[in-house]
C-alpha positions, -999 to +999 in steps of 0.1 A: +261-808+501+246-774+493+246-765+533+283-770+535+289-748+507+266-718+517+284-722+551+319-716+536+309-688+512+292-671+545+324-678+564+346-662+534+321-634+534+321-625+573+361-626+572+363-600+540+337-577+560+357-580+593+391-576+576+377-545+558+361-530+588+394-536+607+414-518+581+388-488+582+392-487+621+430-486+622+431-458+594+403-439+616+422-444+646+459-436+633+448-406+611+414-390+625+378-392+609+385-366+582+411-385+565+393-416+566+361-400+550+387-388+522+403-425+518+368-440+514+358-413+489+389-422+467+384-457+472+346-458+460 
């Protein structure tokens, strides 16, 4: 029972990380590296 919960949790975590990385990649490709750094600085 606990194993299925852990797998579900890690699956959700992986999707969140991949989604976040995809957004950052799109911003970087669209605007350039310096703008991405500025976005990350304001987000953090």
